[in-house]
VOBA-1610 file (N, C-alpha, C; in pm, whole numbers, padded with zeros to 5 digits, always signed):
BEGIN
Met-00575-00672-02510Met-00619-00601-02391Met-00539-00641-02268Arg-00524-00773-02248Arg-00454-00818-02128Arg-00308-00774-02129Ser-00247-00767-02248Ser-00108-00723-02254Ser-00095-00578-02207Arg-00194-00495-02240Arg-00192-00357-02194Arg-00205-00351-02042Leu-00292-00435-01988Leu-00311-00436-01843Leu-00188-00489-01772Tyr-00122-00588-01832Tyr-00001-00642-01772Tyr+00109-00536-01765Ala+00114-00449-01865Ala+00214-00341-01864Ala+00188-00247-01746Leu+00061-00217-01720Leu+00026-00132-01607Leu+00055-00204-01475Ala+00024-00333-01470Ala+00053-00412-01349Ala+00203-00416-01321Ala+00284-00424-01428Ala+00428-00427-01410Ala+00479-00297-01348Gly+00420-00186-01387Gly+00457-00058-01325Gly+00423-00055-01177Asn+00305-00106-01142Asn+00266-00111-01002Asn+00351-00210-00922Phe+00397-00316-00989Phe+00488-00411-00923Phe+00617-00340-00883Ala+00671-00260-00973Ala+00794-00186-00943Ala+00771-00089-00827Ile+00657-00020-00830Ile+00627+00078-00726Ile+00608+00009-00591Gly+00533-00101-00588Gly+00513-00172-00463Gly+00643-00224-00404Thr+00728-00278-00491Thr+00857-00328-00445Thr+00942-00214-00389Gly+00946-00103-00459Gly+01027+00010-00416Gly+00982+00068-00284Met+00852+00065-00258Met+00804+00122-00133Met+00825+00028-00015Phe+00778-00096-00029Phe+00773-00186+00085Phe+00907-00252+00118Val+00998-00257+00021Val+01121-00333+00042Val+01210-00272+00150Thr+01195-00144+00178Thr+01280-00082+00280Thr+01258-00144+00418Ala+01139-00203+00441Ala+01113-00266+00570Ala+01209-00382+00595Gly+01253-00448+00489Gly+01346-00560+00504Gly+01492-00520+00497Leu+01518-00390+00480Leu+01655-00343+00462Leu+01703-00252+00575Leu+01627-00245+00683Leu+01657-00146+00787Leu+01796-00167+00847Ala+01836-00292+00868Ala+01966-00316+00930Ala+02080-00266+00843Ser+02077-00299+00714Ser+02186-00256+00625Ser+02183-00106+00599Ile+02062-00048+00591Ile+02052+00097+00570Ile+02106+00172+00691Ser+02066+00130+00809Ser+02111+00198+00931Ser+02262+00187+00948Ala+02319+00070+00917Ala+02464+00053+00930Ala+02540+00138+00829Asp+02489+00143+00705Asp+02560+00216+00600Asp+02551+00367+00618Leu+02434+00417+00660Leu+02414+00561+00672Leu+02441+00614+00812Gly+02467+00524+00906Gly+02499+00567+01041Gly+02380+00624+01117Val+02262+00566+01097Val+02142+00609+01168Val+02082+00489+01239Ser+01987+00514+01328Ser+01921+00406+01400Ser+01823+00334+01307Arg+01778+00217+01349Arg+01680+00144+01269Arg+01547+00219+01261Ser+01510+00286+01369Ser+01385+00363+01365Ser+01396+00478+01265Ala+01515+00539+01257Ala+01536+00645+01158Ala+01531+00588+01017Ala+01591+00471+00998Ala+01586+00406+00867Ala+01442+00374+00828Gly+01361+00339+00926Gly+01220+00310+00898Gly+01144+00429+00845Gln+01196+00549+00868Gln+01126+00669+00819Gln+01137+00684+00668Leu+01221+00603+00603Leu+01224+00606+00457Leu+01089+00566+00399Met+01025+00466+00461Met+00890+00429+00419Met+00789+00536+00459Thr+00809+00595+00576Thr+00718+00699+00624Thr+00717+00819+00531Val+00836+00862+00491Val+00846+00979+00402Val+00782+00948+00267Phe+00806+00829+00215Phe+00745+00789+00089Phe+00593+00794+00101Ala+00539+00737+00208Ala+00394+00732+00226Ala+00335+00872+00243Leu+00402+00956+00320Leu+00352+01092+00342Leu+00352+01171+00212Ala+00461+01161+00137Ala+00468+01232+00009Ala+00360+01184-00086Tyr+00338+01053-00091Tyr+00233+00998-00177Tyr+00096+01054-00137Ala+00066+01049-00007Ala-00066+01092+00040Ala-00092+01239+00010Val+00009+01322+00027Val-00007+01466+00007Val-00005+01503-00141Leu+00086+01441-00216Leu+00104+01480-00356Leu-00001+01422-00449Ser-00062+01309-00413Ser-00155+01243-00504Ser-00268+01334-00553Pro-00346+01398-00464Pro-00453+01486-00515Pro-00400+01611-00583Val-00287+01663-00535Val-00231+01784-00595Val-00183+01757-00737Leu-00107+01651-00756Leu-00056+01618-00888Leu-00168+01577-00982Ala-00270+01512-00929Ala-00386+01475-01013Ala-00452+01599-01069Ala-00464+01704-00989Ala-00524+01829-01037Ala-00434+01898-01138Leu-00304+01899-01113Leu-00211+01967-01202Leu-00198+01899-01338Thr-00221+01769-01343Thr-00203+01694-01468Thr-00336+01651-01530Ala-00444+01714-01490Ala-00577+01671-01533Ala-00594+01673-01684Asn-00533+01768-01753Asn-00550+01781-01898Asn-00447+01703-01979Met-00359+01634-01913Met-00253+01562-01983Met-00305+01427-02033Ser-00256+01383-02150Ser-00285+01249-02198Ser-00244+01148-02093Arg-00331+01047-02069Arg-00301+00949-01964Arg-00175+00868-01998Arg-00152+00839-02123Arg-00032+00766-02161Arg+00093+00848-02131Thr+00089+00975-02167Thr+00201+01064-02138Thr+00225+01074-01989Leu+00115+01082-01913Leu+00128+01092-01768Leu+00188+00964-01709Leu+00147+00849-01760Leu+00203+00723-01711Leu+00353+00715-01739Leu+00394+00757-01857Leu+00536+00756-01891Leu+00615+00853-01802Leu+00560+00972-01782Leu+00625+01070-01695Leu+00636+01017-01552Ala+00527+00957-01505Ala+00523+00907-01368Ala+00627+00797-01346Met+00635+00703-01440Met+00730+00594-01423Met+00873+00644-01436Ala+00895+00744-01521Ala+01029+00803-01533Ala+01071+00871-01403Val+00979+00942-01341Val+01009+01009-01214Val+01037+00907-01104Phe+00954+00802-01097Phe+00975+00698-00997Phe+01111+00630-01016Thr+01144+00598-01140Thr+01271+00531-01169Thr+01388+00620-01132Ala+01378+00749-01166Ala+01485+00843-01132Ala+01502+00853-00981Gly+01390+00859-00908Gly+01399+00867-00763Gly+01465+00745-00702Ser+01436+00627-00756Ser+01496+00503-00705Ser+01645+00499-00734Ala+01684+00540-00855Ala+01826+00541-00891Ala+01902+00643-00807Leu+01843+00759-00784Leu+01909+00861-00702Leu+01924+00814-00558Ala+01826+00737-00508Ala+01837+00683-00372Ala+01955+00588-00361Ala+01977+00508-00467Ala+02090+00415-00466Ala+02224+00489-00467Leu+02225+00611-00518Leu+02349+00689-00527Leu+02369+00784-00410Ala+02261+00820-00341Ala+02269+00923-00237Ala+02364+00883-00125Pro+02458+00970-00089Pro+02559+00932+00011Pro+02516+00955+00156Thr+02413+01035+00178Thr+02375+01070+00316Thr+02227+01043+00340Tyr+02192+01030+00466Tyr+02054+01002+00505Tyr+01957+01111+00458Pro+01984+01240+00479Pro+01891+01343+00431Pro+01867+01336+00280Leu+01973+01307+00203Leu+01955+01298+00059Leu+01873+01176+00020Val+01889+01066+00091Val+01806+00948+00064Val+01660+00980+00091Leu+01632+01052+00200Leu+01494+01093+00229Leu+01437+01177+00114Leu+01518+01268+00062Leu+01472+01354-00048Leu+01441+01272-00172Thr+01523+01173-00201Thr+01498+01090-00319Thr+01371+01007-00303Arg+01335+00974-00179Arg+01211+00901-00155Arg+01090+00987-00189Val+01102+01117-00168Val+00993+01208-00207Val+00978+01209-00359Val+01090+01209-00430Val+01086+01207-00577Val+01018+01078-00626Ala+01061+00964-00571Ala+01001+00836-00612Ala+00853+00833-00579Ala+00814+00886-00464Ala+00673+00887-00425Ala+00590+00974-00519Ala+00648+01083-00568Ala+00575+01168-00663Ala+00540+01089-00789Gly+00636+01009-00838Gly+00607+00925-00953Gly+00500+00822-00923Ala+00509+00759-00806Ala+00410+00660-00768Ala+00272+00721-00753Ala+00266+00842-00696Ala+00138+00909-00674Ala+00069+00944-00805Met+00147+00962-00911Met+00087+00986-01043Met+00052+00856-01114Phe+00135+00753-01097Phe+00118+00632-01176Phe+00003+00544-01128Thr-00001+00510-01001Thr-00097+00410-00954Thr-00242+00451-00975Pro-00286+00573-00934Pro-00425+00610-00961Pro-00455+00618-01111Thr-00359+00665-01189Thr-00380+00676-01333Thr-00391+00539-01397Ser-00313+00442-01350Ser-00321+00308-01406Ser-00460+00247-01384Ser-00520+00275-01268Ser-00656+00226-01243Ser-00757+00293-01335Ala-00742+00423-01354Ala-00834+00495-01442Ala-00823+00447-01586Val-00700+00423-01632Val-00680+00374-01769Val-00734+00233-01785Ala-00711+00147-01686Ala-00765+00011-01692Ala-00917+00014-01699Ser-00979+00103-01624Ser-01125+00115-01627Ser-01172+00163-01763Ala-01099+00260-01823Ala-01139+00315-01952Ala-01120+00214-02065Leu-01020+00128-02055Leu-00990+00033-02162Leu-01078-00092-02157Ser-01144-00116-02045Ser-01220-00240-02029Ser-01369-00215-02046Ser-01440-00322-02083Ser-01586-00313-02091Ser-01643-00320-01950Pro-01766-00268-01929Pro-01823-00265-01794Pro-01827-00401-01726Glu-01858-00506-01802Glu-01870-00638-01740Glu-01735-00699-01702Arg-01624-00642-01750Arg-01491-00694-01718Arg-01407-00592-01640Arg-01471-00485-01598Arg-01397-00377-01533Arg-01337-00419-01399Gly-01413-00494-01321Gly-01363-00538-01192Gly-01238-00623-01205Arg-01240-00716-01301Arg-01124-00802-01322Arg-01004-00723-01374Ala-01033-00623-01459Ala-00924-00541-01510Ala-00856-00463-01398Leu-00937-00405-01309Leu-00881-00331-01196Leu-00803-00423-01103Ala-00856-00543-01080Ala-00788-00637-00993Ala-00653-00677-01051Leu-00646-00695-01184Leu-00521-00735-01247Leu-00417-00624-01234Val-00458-00500-01263Val-00364-00388-01259Val-00315-00363-01116Met-00407-00361-01021Met-00368-00337-00883Met-00301-00459-00821Gly-00319-00575-00886Gly-00252-00695-00838Gly-00101-00683-00843Gly-00050-00591-00925Gly+00094-00568-00927Gly+00148-00527-00791Leu+00069-00452-00716Leu+00111-00409-00583Leu+00116-00526-00485Thr+00011-00610-00487Thr+00009-00721-00393Thr+00113-00828-00430Val+00132-00851-00560Val+00233-00949-00602Val+00374-00900-00564Ser+00393-00769-00564Ser+00524-00717-00524Ser+00557-00755-00381Ser+00456-00761-00295Ser+00481-00798-00156Ser+00515-00946-00143Ala+00467-01028-00237Ala+00494-01172-00232Ala+00623-01209-00303Leu+00665-01130-00400Leu+00781-01166-00482Leu+00891-01060-00475Gly+00856-00937-00508Gly+00958-00833-00516Gly+01022-00801-00382Val+00941-00789-00276Val+00996-00751-00145Val+01087-00860-00088Pro+01046-00989-00085Pro+01139-01091-00034Pro+01268-01101-00114Leu+01258-01094-00249Leu+01379-01101-00331Leu+01467-00978-00309Gly+01403-00862-00296Gly+01480-00741-00269Gly+01548-00745-00134Thr+01480-00802-00034Thr+01541-00818+00098Thr+01659-00913+00092Trp+01643-01024+00020Trp+01753-01119+00004Trp+01872-01053-00066Leu+01845-00976-00171Leu+01953-00908-00243Leu+02023-00807-00153Gly+01944-00738-00071Gly+02004-00643+00021Gly+02095-00709+00123Asp+02053-00827+00171Asp+02137-00901+00266Asp+02262-00956+00198Ala+02247-01004+00074Ala+02359-01067+00005Ala+02458-00966-00052Val+02409-00851-00098Val+02497-00752-00161Val+02493-00621-00082Ser+02389-00543-00100Ser+02370-00419-00025Ser+02232-00365-00054Trp+02185-00276+00032Trp+02054-00215+00010Trp+02056-00128-00116Arg+02171-00076-00152Arg+02180+00004-00274Arg+02159-00083-00398Ala+02207-00207-00393Ala+02183-00298-00505Ala+02035-00325-00522Thr+01964-00334-00411Thr+01819-00355-00418Thr+01750-00237-00485Leu+01791-00117-00452Leu+01727+00000-00513Leu+01765+00015-00660Trp+01885-00030-00697Trp+01918-00035-00840Trp+01826-00135-00911Ala+01796-00246-00845Ala+01705-00344-00904Ala+01565-00284-00918Val+01522-00206-00820Val+01392-00138-00828Val+01391-00042-00947Ala+01499+00032-00964Ala+01509+00122-01079Ala+01500+00044-01210Gly+01563-00074-01213Gly+01553-00159-01332Gly+01410-00202-01357Leu+01337-00237-01252Leu+01195-00271-01268Leu+01116-00152-01322Gly+01154-00033-01277Gly+01088+00087-01328Gly+01112+00107-01477Val+01234+00079-01520Val+01265+00089-01664Val+01180-00010-01744Leu+01167-00132-01694Leu+01082-00232-01762Leu+00938-00186-01768Gly+00888-00129-01657Gly+00752-00076-01658Gly+00735+00036-01759Leu+00835+00123-01767Leu+00832+00234-01864Leu+00828+00182-02006Ile+00910+00082-02035Ile+00911+00023-02170Ile+00777-00042-02201Gly+00721-00112-02104Gly+00593-00178-02126Gly+00482-00079-02157Val+00476+00029-02083Val+00374+00131-02109Val+00395+00194-02246Ala+00519+00227-02279Ala+00549+00290-02408Ala+00511+00199-02524Ala+00529+00069-02507Ala+00507-00024-02617Ala+00362-00068-02630Leu+00288-00072-02518Leu+00159-00140-02520Leu+00038-00054-02484Val+00056+00049-02406Val-00060+00126-02359Val-00094+00236-02459Pro-00218+00242-02508Pro-00255+00344-02607Pro-00279+00479-02542Asp-00295+00580-02626Asp-00323+00714-02578Asp-00468+00721-02532Val-00490+00761-02408Val-00625+00768-02350Val-00641+00904-02286Arg-00755+00967-02311Arg-00787+01093-02244Arg-00912+01072-02160Ile-00903+01111-02033Ile-01012+01092-01939Ile-01046+01227-01878Ala-01173+01263-01882Ala-01216+01391-01826Ala-01191+01393-01676Ala-01127+01501-01629Ala-01098+01513-01486Ala-01090+01660-01450Ser-01128+01689-01328Ser-01129+01827-01281Ser-00988+01873-01245Arg-00958+01999-01277Arg-00829+02056-01241Arg-00836+02129-01108Arg-00956+02136-01047Arg-00973+02209-00923Arg-00954+02115-00804Leu-00857+02148-00720Leu-00828+02066-00604Leu-00947+02062-00508Ser-01021+02173-00500Ser-01136+02177-00409Ser-01241+02073-00447Glu-01260+02048-00576Glu-01356+01947-00619Glu-01308+01807-00583Arg-01178+01786-00586Arg-01124+01654-00551Arg-01134+01628-00401Leu-01143+01731-00322Leu-01155+01715-00178Leu-01300+01726-00129Gln-01393+01753-00220Gln-01533+01773-00183Gln-01593+01653-00108Pro-01562+01526-00145Pro-01620+01414-00070Pro-01589+01416+00080Leu-01488+01490+00122Leu-01453+01495+00263Leu-01559+01567+00346Arg-01653+01631+00280Arg-01764+01696+00352Arg-01867+01594+00400Asp-01862+01475+00345Asp-01958+01370+00381Asp-01901+01288+00497Arg-01975+01281+00607Arg-01927+01209+00724Arg-01910+01060+00698Arg-01989+01005+00609Arg-01974+00863+00574Arg-01838+00837+00510Val-01800+00928+00422Val-01671+00915+00356Val-01558+00928+00457Val-01568+01027+00544Val-01465+01048+00646Val-01451+00925+00734Ala-01563+00862+00769Ala-01558+00741+00852Ala-01483+00628+00782Val-01509+00611+00653Val-01438+00508+00576Val-01289+00538+00573Leu-01254+00663+00551Leu-01113+00701+00540Leu-01039+00684+00673Val-01105+00719+00783Val-01040+00704+00914Val-01019+00556+00944Thr-01118+00472+00911Thr-01099+00328+00930Thr-00981+00278+00848Gln-00971+00324+00722Gln-00859+00283+00637Gln-00726+00323+00699Leu-00719+00445+00747Leu-00596+00494+00809Leu-00558+00408+00929Leu-00655+00378+01015Leu-00626+00302+01137Leu-00592+00156+01107Val-00659+00097+01008Val-00629-00042+00972Val-00486-00054+00924Phe-00443+00035+00837Phe-00307+00027+00785Phe-00204+00068+00890Ala-00240+00160+00979Ala-00150+00195+01088Ala-00127+00075+01179Thr-00232-00003+01202Thr-00219-00122+01287Thr-00118-00220+01229Gly-00142-00262+01105Gly-00056-00363+01045Gly+00085-00316+01016Phe+00099-00194+00969Phe+00230-00147+00925Phe+00315-00093+01040Thr+00256-00074+01158Thr+00340-00047+01274Thr+00434-00165+01296Ala+00381-00286+01277Ala+00465-00406+01289Ala+00545-00431+01161Tyr+00484-00415+01044Tyr+00552-00449+00919Tyr+00675-00361+00897Thr+00664-00232+00926Thr+00776-00141+00902Thr+00900-00181+00981Tyr+00879-00234+01100Tyr+00992-00269+01187Tyr+00999-00419+01212Ile+00951-00498+01115Ile+00945-00643+01132Ile+01084-00703+01154Gly+01186-00642+01095Gly+01321-00692+01114Gly+01371-00679+01256Ser+01312-00588+01333Ser+01350-00570+01473Ser+01260-00651+01567Leu+01152-00707+01514Leu+01057-00781+01598Leu+01081-00931+01595Leu+01145-00980+01489Leu+01166-01123+01473Leu+01314-01155+01463Asp+01353-01269+01518Asp+01492-01315+01510Asp+01506-01429+01409Leu+01422-01431+01309Leu+01413-01540+01212Leu+01449-01488+01073Pro+01474-01577+00976Pro+01506-01533+00839Pro+01397-01443+00783Leu+01429-01316+00765Leu+01329-01217+00728Leu+01270-01237+00588Pro+01351-01269+00484Pro+01291-01287+00351Pro+01181-01394+00350Ala+01200-01502+00426Ala+01100-01608+00428Ala+00969-01560+00489Val+00978-01483+00598Val+00857-01432+00663Val+00786-01331+00573Leu+00863-01244+00507Leu+00803-01146+00416Leu+00739-01215+00296Trp+00800-01323+00250Trp+00742-01400+00141Trp+00608-01459+00182Ala+00600-01516+00303Ala+00474-01572+00352Ala+00369-01463+00365Trp+00409-01347+00418Trp+00316-01235+00432Trp+00264-01190+00295Gly+00353-01181+00199Gly+00313-01139+00066Gly+00219-01237-00001Leu+00249-01367+00011Leu+00158-01467-00045Leu+00021-01459+00021Gly+00020-01437+00151Gly-00107-01421+00220Gly-00182-01298+00170Gly-00108-01189+00143Gly-00171-01069+00092Gly-00237-01090-00043Val-00169-01162-00132Val-00226-01192-00264Val-00353-01275-00247Ala-00345-01380-00163Ala-00462-01466-00141Ala-00576-01388-00076Gly-00543-01305+00024Gly-00646-01229+00093Gly-00714-01129+00003Asn-00637-01063-00084Asn-00696-00965-00176Asn-00792-01032-00274Met-00751-01149-00326Met-00837-01220-00420Met-00961-01276-00350Leu-00941-01338-00234Leu-01053-01397-00161Leu-01145-01290-00103Gly-01086-01178-00063Gly-01166-01072-00005Gly-01272-01018-00099Gly-01239-01007-00228Gly-01338-00959-00324Gly-01455-01055-00336Arg-01426-01184-00343Arg-01533-01283-00354Arg-01619-01286-00228Leu-01555-01280-00112Leu-01630-01285+00014Leu-01711-01159+00036Thr-01659-01046-00011Thr-01736-00922+00000Thr-01863-00930-00084Asp-01851-00986-00206Asp-01969-01005-00289Asp-02069-01100-00224Ala-02017-01202-00156Ala-02103-01305-00099Ala-02168-01262+00033Tyr-02093-01194+00119Tyr-02141-01166+00254Tyr-02156-01018+00287Gly-02115-00931+00196Gly-02126-00789+00222Gly-02001-00733+00285Pro-01972-00604+00262Pro-01848-00544+00309Pro-01838-00530+00460Arg-01951-00507+00528Arg-01945-00484+00673Arg-01888-00606+00745Arg-01937-00722+00709Arg-01889-00843+00775Arg-01740-00866+00747Met-01697-00837+00625Met-01558-00859+00590Met-01465-00758+00658Val-01512-00634+00672Val-01431-00533+00740Val-01404-00575+00884Phe-01508-00614+00955Phe-01491-00650+01096Phe-01416-00783+01113Thr-01437-00876+01022Thr-01364-01002+01030Thr-01215-00978+01010Gly-01180-00902+00907Gly-01040-00875+00879Gly-00973-00794+00989Met-01041-00692+01040Met-00983-00608+01144Met-00958-00688+01272Thr-01054-00772+01308Thr-01038-00853+01429Thr-00921-00949+01415Ala-00911-01011+01297Ala-00802-01106+01274Ala-00667-01036+01281Val-00653-00919+01221Val-00526-00846+01225Val-00490-00812+01369Leu-00587-00770+01448Leu-00563-00738+01588Leu-00507-00860+01663Val-00566-00976+01638Val-00520-01099+01703Val-00376-01132+01661Phe-00347-01119+01532Phe-00213-01154+01483Phe-00108-01056+01533Met-00144-00931+01556Met-00049-00838+01616Met-00012-00883+01757Ala-00111-00929+01832Ala-00084-00976+01968Ala+00000-01103+01970Leu-00002-01179+01859Leu+00069-01307+01852Leu+00212-01295+01798Ile+00262-01175+01782Ile+00398-01159+01729Ile+00502-01232+01815Pro+00497-01225+01948Pro+00596-01302+02027Pro+00587-01452+02003Val+00466-01503+01978Val+00449-01646+01948Val+00510-01679+01813Ala+00492-01590+01715Ala+00548-01612+01582Ala+00699-01622+01585Asn+00761-01555+01681Asn+00906-01551+01689Asn+00966-01678+01749Leu+00882-01774+01788Leu+00932-01896+01851Leu+01005-01988+01754Ala+00955-01998+01629Ala+01016-02088+01531Ala+00973-02045+01391Leu+01057-02074+01292Leu+01028-02031+01156Leu+00897-02088+01102Pro+00866-02218+01120Pro+00738-02268+01069Pro+00618-02193+01127Val+00626-02161+01255Val+00519-02084+01318Val+00509-01946+01255Ala+00624-01883+01233Ala+00626-01749+01174Ala+00572-01749+01032Leu+00599-01854+00957Leu+00551-01860+00819Leu+00398-01869+00815Val+00342-01954+00900Val+00195-01965+00906Val+00136-01833+00954Trp+00197-01779+01060Trp+00150-01651+01113Trp+00157-01540+01008Gly+00269-01531+00936Gly+00285-01428+00835Gly+00183-01439+00724Phe+00157-01564+00679Phe+00058-01584+00573Phe-00080-01540+00619Leu-00121-01582+00737Leu-00255-01549+00787Leu-00268-01400+00816Trp-00161-01339+00866Trp-00164-01196+00890Trp-00181-01120+00758Gly-00101-01155+00657Gly-00113-01089+00527Gly-00250-01109+00465Ala-00303-01231+00476Ala-00434-01261+00418Ala-00544-01181+00485Ser-00543-01176+00617Ser-00650-01106+00690Ser-00642-00956+00668Gly-00520-00903+00662Gly-00506-00759+00643Gly-00553-00713+00506Trp-00507-00781+00401Trp-00545-00740+00265Trp-00687-00781+00230Met-00748-00868+00309Met-00887-00905+00287Met-00981-00787+00309Val-00936-00692+00390Val-01018-00575+00419Val-01025-00480+00299Ala-00922-00481+00214Ala-00910-00381+00107Ala-01031-00380+00011Pro-01074-00494-00045Pro-01190-00488-00134Pro-01317-00438-00067Ala-01335-00474+00060Ala-01454-00429+00133Ala-01451-00278+00153Gln-01334-00224+00181Gln-01321-00079+00198Gln-01344-00006+00066Gln-01298-00065-00045Gln-01326-00006-00175Gln-01476-00008-00203Phe-01541-00117-00166Phe-01686-00129-00182Phe-01756-00017-00104Arg-01714+00005+00021Arg-01773+00110+00103Arg-01756+00247+00038Thr-01637+00270-00017Thr-01608+00400-00078Thr-01696+00424-00199Val-01708+00323-00285Val-01792+00337-00405Val-01936+00362-00365Ala-01983+00297-00259Ala-02120+00317-00213Ala-02142+00457-00158Ala-02039+00513-00095Ala-02052+00645-00033Ala-02043+00758-00135Val-01965+00738-00243Val-01950+00844-00345Val-01971+00784-00484Pro-02091+00738-00515Pro-02115+00673-00644Pro-02092+00765-00763Gly-02103+00897-00743Gly-02082+00990-00853Gly-01939+01034-00870Asn-01852+01001-00776Asn-01711+01042-00782Asn-01622+00925-00744Val-01639+00813-00812Val-01569+00691-00772Val-01418+00707-00778Ser-01366+00761-00888Ser-01221+00773-00901Ser-01163+00865-00795Ile-01233+00975-00767Ile-01186+01067-00664Ile-01194+01001-00527Gly-01302+00929-00501Gly-01318+00860-00373Gly-01209+00757-00350Leu-01177+00679-00453Leu-01073+00579-00438Leu-00935+00644-00423Gly-00917+00760-00484Gly-00792+00833-00465Gly-00776+00879-00321Leu-00885+00927-00262Leu-00881+00967-00121Leu-00858+00847-00031Leu-00915+00732-00068Leu-00894+00610+00010Leu-00746+00571+00010Ala-00682+00583-00106Ala-00539+00553-00115Ala-00458+00650-00030Ser-00496+00779-00030Ser-00424+00876+00052Ser-00438+00843+00200Ala-00559+00802+00242Ala-00579+00763+00382Ala-00495+00642+00417Gln-00485+00549+00323Gln-00403+00429+00343Gln-00257+00467+00368Tyr-00205+00558+00287Tyr-00066+00597+00302Tyr-00044+00683+00426Leu-00145+00760+00466Leu-00134+00833+00593Leu-00126+00736+00709Gly-00195+00621+00697Gly-00183+00518+00799Gly-00041+00466+00809Leu+00026+00454+00696Leu+00166+00412+00696Leu+00255+00518+00762Val+00219+00645+00743Val+00293+00752+00809Val+00282+00740+00960Val+00159+00722+01008Val+00138+00704+01153Val+00217+00584+01204Ala+00212+00474+01127Ala+00283+00352+01167Ala+00433+00377+01176Gly+00489+00443+01076Gly+00633+00466+01075Gly+00679+00556+01188Leu+00606+00666+01211Leu+00647+00760+01314Leu+00626+00703+01454Ala+00503+00656+01480Ala+00472+00605+01613Ala+00551+00478+01643Gly+00564+00390+01543Gly+00641+00268+01563Gly+00787+00296+01591Gly+00843+00396+01524Gly+00982+00433+01548Gly+01004+00484+01690Val+00911+00566+01737Val+00921+00616+01874Val+00911+00502+01974Ala+00815+00411+01951Ala+00797+00298+02041Ala+00920+00207+02042Leu+00981+00187+01926Leu+01098+00101+01917Leu+01216+00162+01993Glu+01235+00292+01978Glu+01345+00358+02046Glu+01325+00360+02197Ala+01201+00380+02241Ala+01175+00397+02384Ala+01159+00264+02458Tyr+01092+00168+02395Tyr+01056+00046+02467Tyr+01098-00083+02398Gly+01166-00073+02284Gly+01209-00193+02215Gly+01096-00262+02144Arg+01115-00390+02110Arg+01017-00463+02030Arg+00883-00476+02100Ile+00882-00490+02232Ile+00755-00505+02302Ile+00672-00378+02290Gly+00739-00264+02285Gly+00668-00137+02267Gly+00597-00131+02133Val+00661-00183+02028Val+00600-00184+01895Val+00478-00276+01893Val+00491-00392+01956Val+00379-00487+01960Val+00260-00427+02034Val+00285-00368+02151Val+00178-00306+02229Val+00112-00193+02151Leu+00193-00113+02084Leu+00138-00002+02006Leu+00050-00054+01892Ala+00096-00156+01820Ala+00016-00211+01710Ala-00118-00263+01761Val-00116-00332+01873Val-00241-00384+01932Val-00332-00268+01974Ala-00274-00165+02035Ala-00353-00051+02080Ala-00421+00020+01964Ile-00347+00041+01855Ile-00407+00105+01737Ile-00517+00017+01681Gly-00495-00115+01682Gly-00597-00207+01633Gly-00725-00200+01715Val-00711-00186+01846Val-00830-00172+01932Val-00904-00044+01900Val-00829+00067+01884Val-00892+00195+01849Val-00964+00184+01715Ala-00901+00118+01619Ala-00962+00101+01487Ala-01094+00024+01497Leu-01093-00083+01574Leu-01213-00165+01586Leu-01325-00089+01656Val-01292-00019+01765Val-01394+00058+01838Val-01451+00169+01751Phe-01362+00240+01682Phe-01409+00350+01595Phe-01502+00298+01487Thr-01466+00189+01424Thr-01546+00136+01314Thr-01679+00080+01365Leu-01678+00019+01481Leu-01803-00027+01542Leu-01897+00090+01568Ala-01841+00204+01604Ala-01923+00321+01637Ala-01974+00394+01514Thr-01904+00382+01401Thr-01938+00464+01284Thr-01993+00387+01166Tyr-01973+00255+01162Tyr-02012+00178+01043Tyr-02139+00100+01074Arg-02249+00150+01023Arg-02377+00086+01044Arg-02430+00035+00911Pro-02503-00076+00911Pro-02556-00132+00786Pro-02640-00033+00706Ala-02706+00057+00774Ala-02793+00153+00704Ala-02714+00246+00614Leu-02585+00260+00638Leu-02503+00349+00557Leu-02449+00282+00433Ser-02480+00154+00414Ser-02425+00078+00303Ser-02536+00037+00208Pro-02501-00003+00084Pro-02601-00041-00012Pro-02662-00176+00020Glu-02745-00224-00074Glu-02829-00338-00045Glu-02754-00466-00006Arg-02627-00483-00041Arg-02556-00605-00005Arg-02544-00618+00146Glu-02551-00506+00217Glu-02542-00511+00360Glu-02666-00572+00426Ser-02773-00580+00352Ser-02897-00631+00409Ser-02908-00782+00395Ile-02804-00850+00342Ile-02805-00995+00332Ile-02816-01055+00471Pro-02909-01142+00496Pro-02922-01196+00631Pro-02804-01283+00667Ala-02773-01285+00796Ala-02662-01366+00844Ala-02695-01514+00834
//
């Protein structure tokens, strides 16, 4: 069983590395393609936008397909998109290849969670999901720093070839280890969007969008905000993300999702304001990066908890919408952060990240009440 889950996690590791690594490659991408760093940052924006838009559409179109076949197709598409990006000679063509890679990711990641859930017993389902999705968080701790280092040492194209290689390994793992699974799913897009009629669900999704917009406004352009060795800072952030994701689940079970959502959001807001302090020295930046990553990813399990509570009859669809909101947050971060960087430099990006964080906190305070959550919210302080 664990070998099957590791194969799915390996696919998510490749996808996470391929998406997030561009944040550490902006300087080499901009120099090679003759565009500004803010324009280079839109490679992540385009990937996130394509993922958010294509995820529900492709899920409906492939509803009757065997999940194993879909996983193989998804990883093949992602790998092809990454390889084409490494070959693309111009900026517009690189953007187009990011859409191709995102289409593969949009099919693979939600399907890997559904397959992990189907293959595991109810009492081990949470751990199975954590293992499979852990590929994404581990990619931020391992794949992204190594990819950034490779990009600095060789070229950003070498990094994307390495991502394509990871995709091939994920494809082989799925082909060798994951069995054929069929999961009942609706082919009607309207049914997949039905939870959006519930204001509780919309509130959760908007919070998710704003939380990720806050953190990734800085993360997308981190190379322009710090004058320190970037791979080391990204490594610290990634390690913090892994720790925060693991700890966040336990703390959510212990103290309830509401407390964890507000604790994590407040901490992220503080760390955004401390970016100039982090830039003073590498040891300071490493501690800052770890705590920022931990506090940001600590919110994720609590938000998943909120989603499951809001749509108990459509959990997979609800979590799919949560992922789309997350990636839309990255779109906002990439676009708004790029404008701020061009107009006001690094201080503009910092101010923008803090401003979005304030909006996120105020919105969530206004919309997230204990009465809207299940019994864990009633745990006394």
